[in-house]
N, C-alpha and C positions, 0 to 999 in steps of 0.2 A: 468512389466511396472512401471516406476517411475512417479507418478502423484503428482505434488506439490500442486494443489488445489483440494482437495477431496470434497469441498462443492458444486461444480458445478455438477448438475445432468445431465446425458446424455439426449440428445434430443430423444423424442419418435419416431419421424420420421427423417430418415437420412437426413443430410444436404450434398448435393452433391457438388462436385467441379464445375460442370456445367451440367445442364440437359435441355432437350427441354422445351420450353414454348409455348403452343398451344393457339390459339385464337378463332378458330371456322371456319374461312375462309378456313383453310386447308381441313376440312371435306367437305365443299361445292364443292371444285374442285376435290377431290377424288370421291365424289358422281357423279359429272359430268362425270368423266371417266367411272364409273360403268354404269351409265344410257345410255351412248353412246356406251357402249361395247368396248371402246378403252382400253382394258386391255393388252397393249402391249408397245413396245418402240417407239410409234408414237402417235400423237394426238394433240389436242388443247393445253393441258397443257405443253407439250414439246415445242411447237412452241412459246407460250406466255412466258414461262420461259426464253427461249433464248433471246427474245426481252428485257425482264425486266432486266436480268442479264447483258447484254451488256450495256444498258443504265445506270444502276446503277454503273458499273465499268468505265464508260466514254470510252467504246470501241465500235467498229463498229459491232463486231460479237462475239457470244458466242455459244459454242457447248456443249449441256447438256449431261453429261455422268454419269455412274453408281456410280462413286466416284471420289474423287480428285486425288487418285493415278493413276487411268486410264487417267485422264486429264494430269497429269505430264508425264506419259509414252508417250502419244501421242506428248506432247511438245518436249520431248527428241528425239523421233523418227523423228519428223518433222525437228528439228534443225540439227540432225545428217545427214539426207539425203540432206538437203540444203548445209551443209558444205562439205560432203564427197561423196555424190552421193548414189544411191540406192545399197544396199549390195546384195551379193549373198544369195540365200535361205539358211537358217540355220545360217546366220551371222547377228550380230547386226549392226545398222547404225553407232555405235561408236566403232566398234571392235578395241581394242588395243589403243584407244585414251584417253589421260588424260582429265579430266573435273574438273574444280575448283568448289568445293561445300561448302556450309555452313557446319560448324562443329557442332555447338550446335543447334540441331534440331531433329525432329522425323525422323526415318530412311526412311519413305515414301518419303521424299524430294529427296533422292539420290538413292534409290533402282532402280528406272527406268533407271538410268545411267548404272547400272550393267545389267539390263535386255537387254540393247542394246550393251553390250560388252565393255562399257567404264570403265575407271579406275578412281575412285574418288580420288582427291587430296584435302585435307581438309584445309580450310582457317580459321584461328583463329577468335575469337570473340572480339569485342571491348567492354570495360567496360562501356563506355558512352551510349551504346544503347542495348547491348546484342545481336546485329546482326553482320553480316559479317563485318570484319575489312577491310576498304578500303586500308589502308597502307599495310596490309599483302597481299591483293590482288595485289597491285602494285608489291610487292616483288615477288609474285608468277609468274607474267608475266616476270619479269627480269630473273627468274630462268628457266622458260619454255615458251619462246615467241611463240612457235608453237601452244599453246593451244588456241582453238577458241570457247569454250563454258563455261559459268558460270551458276551455279544453286544456286540461293540465296533465302533463306526463311526469312520471317518476323515473329518474335517470339512473341507469346502471344497477338497479336493485337497491339503491340507497335513498329511502324516502325523505322528503322534506316535510314541512308542516302542512300536509294536505288537510288536516283538521281546521287550521286557520283559513286556508283557501276556501273550504266548505262553508265556514261561518260567514266569511265575507260575501260569498254568493247568496247565502240565505238573507243576509242583511239587505242586499240590493235586489232581492227577488229574482235572482238568476239561477239557472240550472247549471250543474257541474257534470262534465264528462271526465271521468278518470281513466287515463291511459296507463294501465298497470302492466303493459306488455313486458317490461323489463323487471318488474318488482313482485311477481307472483311469489307468495310465501313470506314476503317481508311484512313487518307490522309496525304500527305506531300506537303506543299505549295499549298494546295487546289486541288491537283491531287490525284485521288483514287489509293490506293494500288490495284495491279492487272492490272494497265495501264502502268507500267514502262517497263515491259519485252517485248522482241520480241515475246515471247510466255509466257502466264501466266495461273495460275490456282487458283480457289477458291473452298472451301469445304462446303458441307451441311451435314457433319457428325452429329451424334446425339448430340454431346456436343458443336457444333459451335454456333456462334452468331445468325444465323438462321439455320434451319435444315429441312431435309426431311426424317430423320432417316439415310439416306445415300445420295449419289449424289455429283456431282461437275460439274464445267464448265471449259472448255478451252476457253481463251479469246484471241482475235486477231483483228488486223485491216486489215487483208489480206483475201479477200474472197476466194482466192485459197487455203489458209491454212485451213480455216473453212470447205470448201467443202472436202478437203482431209481428215481432221479429222473425218468428218461425214461418209465418205466412209469407212475408216479403222475401225471405231467403229461399223459398221454393217457388219463385216466379209469381207470387201473389195470386195463386189459383183459388177461386171461390169454391164453396162447398156445393158443387153441382156435378152431375154425372158426366157432363162434357167439360171441355176446357173453357171456363168462364173467367174473364179478367175484367176487373173494374178499376185497377190502379197498377202502376209500374211495379214490377217485381225483379228479383235478382236470382242468379244461380249461385247462391252463397253457402249452401249447406255443406257440412263436412262429410267426407266419405266414411262409411262404416269401417273400412280397413284402416284408414288413418286414425279414426277414433279408437280403434283397438290398440294402436301403438301408444297413444296418449294414456289410455286406460291402464296399460301396463307400466307406464312411467310414474303415475301419481304416487304409488306407495314408496317411491324412492326420493320424493321431493326433499324431505328433511335430510336425508343422507347427502344429496347433492349440495344442499345449502351448507352443511357442515364441512364438506370438502372445499367449497369455494371460500368459506371463512378461513380455513387453514391456509389457503393460498394468500389471501389478503394479509393475514398476520405474519406470514413468512416474509412477504415483501416489506411490510412495515418494520420488522426487526432487521432485515437485511439492508435497509436503506438508512439506518441510523447514522447520523453524522453527515449525510448528504443534504444539500439545499433543496429538498423537495418534500412534498406532503401528499399523503394518500387521500382517496375520496373521503370527504367529511362524513361523520356519523352524528346525526342530530339526536339530542337528548330525548329519550322516550321511544326511539326507533330501534328495531332489530332488522338490519338489512338482510337480503338474501345473498349479498356479495357476488352477484352475477358476474360483473366485470370489475376487476381491480384496476384502478387508474391513479394517476398522480399528476401533480402540478409543480412546476419548477419555480423556486423563489425568483422574484423579479430581478434582484441584483446578481443572480447566478445564470441569467440568460445570455448566451452569446447572440450575435446578430443573426436574425432570421427574417426572411421575407417570403411571403406566399402570394401568388396570383390565383386565378380561379382553377388552375390545373397543376402547377408546379411549385416547388419550394426550394429555396437556397439558404445556405447559412455559411458563416465564417467561423471555423473552429477557434476556440480561445482557451488557453490554459485555465483550469479551475472552473470553467463554465460549460454549459451545454444548452440544448434546445430540443424540442420534440422531434424535429426533422433528423438531427444527428442521432438521437437515441433510437428512433425507429429504423434508421439505416443500419445501426449497429445490431439491433435485434434481428433484422432481416438477414444480416450477413452470417448468422449462425443458424439459419433456417427456422426461425421462430417468427410468429405473427403478432404484430401490435397494430394500432391504428390511432389516428388523431382523435381527440374529443369531437363530439358532434359539432359541426359548424353551425352557428346560430342561424336561424331562419331569416332574420333581417339582413344577413350578409349574403344570402343566396341570390343568384342572378334573377330568378323569377319573382323574388319578394322584396328586392331592395327598395322599391318605391312605396312599400307598405309602411304604415305607421308603427312605431316602436316606442314603447313607454318604459321609462326608468323610474326610479323612486321620486324624482323631483321634476320631471318634465317629459315632454314628448317631442318627437320630430320625425322627419322622414329620413331614412338612411340613404341619403343621396350618394354618399361614399361610405366605405366601411368604417370611417372614423367619426362621421358627423352625428352628434347627438345634441339637440337643442339645449342650451344652457350649460354646455360643457361638462355634463355629468358623465362620470366614468361608465363605460359599457362593460359590465361585469361579464356577460356571456362571451363577448369577443376576447376579453382578457384571458378567461379560462381556456378558450379555444387556442389562443396563441401560445399559452404556456403548458397546456395539459396533453396527456396521451393515455391511451388504454394499453394495458400490459397483457402478455399472454396469461390467460386465466382458465385454461382448460382443466377440468377437475381430474383428468387422468395424468396430469403433469406431476412427476415425482419430485421430492425435495431436492434430489441431486440435479435434475434438469433445471429446476427453478433457481438453484444456487448459481448455475452457469449464467442464466439470464440476469440475475442480480449482479454478478461479477462484470458482465459486459456493460451494464448500465453504470456501475461505479467507475469503470474505466473511462467513460465519456466525460467525467468531471476531473480527470487527471491532467 
């Protein structure tokens, strides 16, 4: 490992990318579940969480589930059945149907499409927001006008123009699933992320802006959708005295204990966002003069600043190469790359990570269609795009990285992280 500033001593306690921040109210509601003996997937905490989550997201209904992936799966299943009808047993609701999906995201965004037999078609990323490119989405509908479902994720708590994505979907008669797992509490023109989709999902995973260690919510304004999701999430049991089943169900409901943790976290959402914003602004100030740029903030949006990230200027990149598992670079005076910076951060016992690797570059999805602003093609290699159009997502992945963003990180600790990063460009 090549460390340019050997005078900076490692932190005794690891500095995390993002970790849970507990306040005490969480234990109160967990204890409430224990004392009432509601150690199951029902109880006051589940009921209250659904009320709080819906109100926070400016939606009418929330369905509390074991994780956000379960919420996204039910979103996809609900959308698929609304669009194409109930499938035969053993078939997915989207069997053989193309679905337009965010390209630069975590695979949980689109895995549920595959669960339901759908075929993901990846839409490139826009440089101005790091989210789905609306121009590329329009091109996708020109190429495949029969597509009726779009799954769009909001990256790192910094929203793009999800309103434009929504209007494009409406224009083409398509439904929109909004993956707001990373963007809970962020807004666009005063409207909460998670309230734009026909079906939406938020996450309470251990590293999210608020947490239950796990958990998520499906959000909707349709009571029939909410009731259907609740039924499916409890093994689709029919209203009979015995166990009667007429369709496939899932064991997706949230635990009343976990719901208590999330219930205790919600009052601190605004506080956590303020702490994350302060971290972002300290990085931005500390990086002045360096050839890198922080996550873009789109006009009209208020991020939740969940993860601070940055991208290195093209002409300040040293040589870096990655295969599917390893990365190598050649140090160069005045230049750096994500691999070098991440090694430097790790050397002082702090955690960073690369930007999400785009889905069209993933081994399991490399042969899927990938659509840019002006053309489409199959990503037969990581560099091939029909028409020679620049692959924005791949470029951001190549030059970008996520920085330690834990809201318990002190300014003094962050100053050391900034110093070690500045040293990489010396």
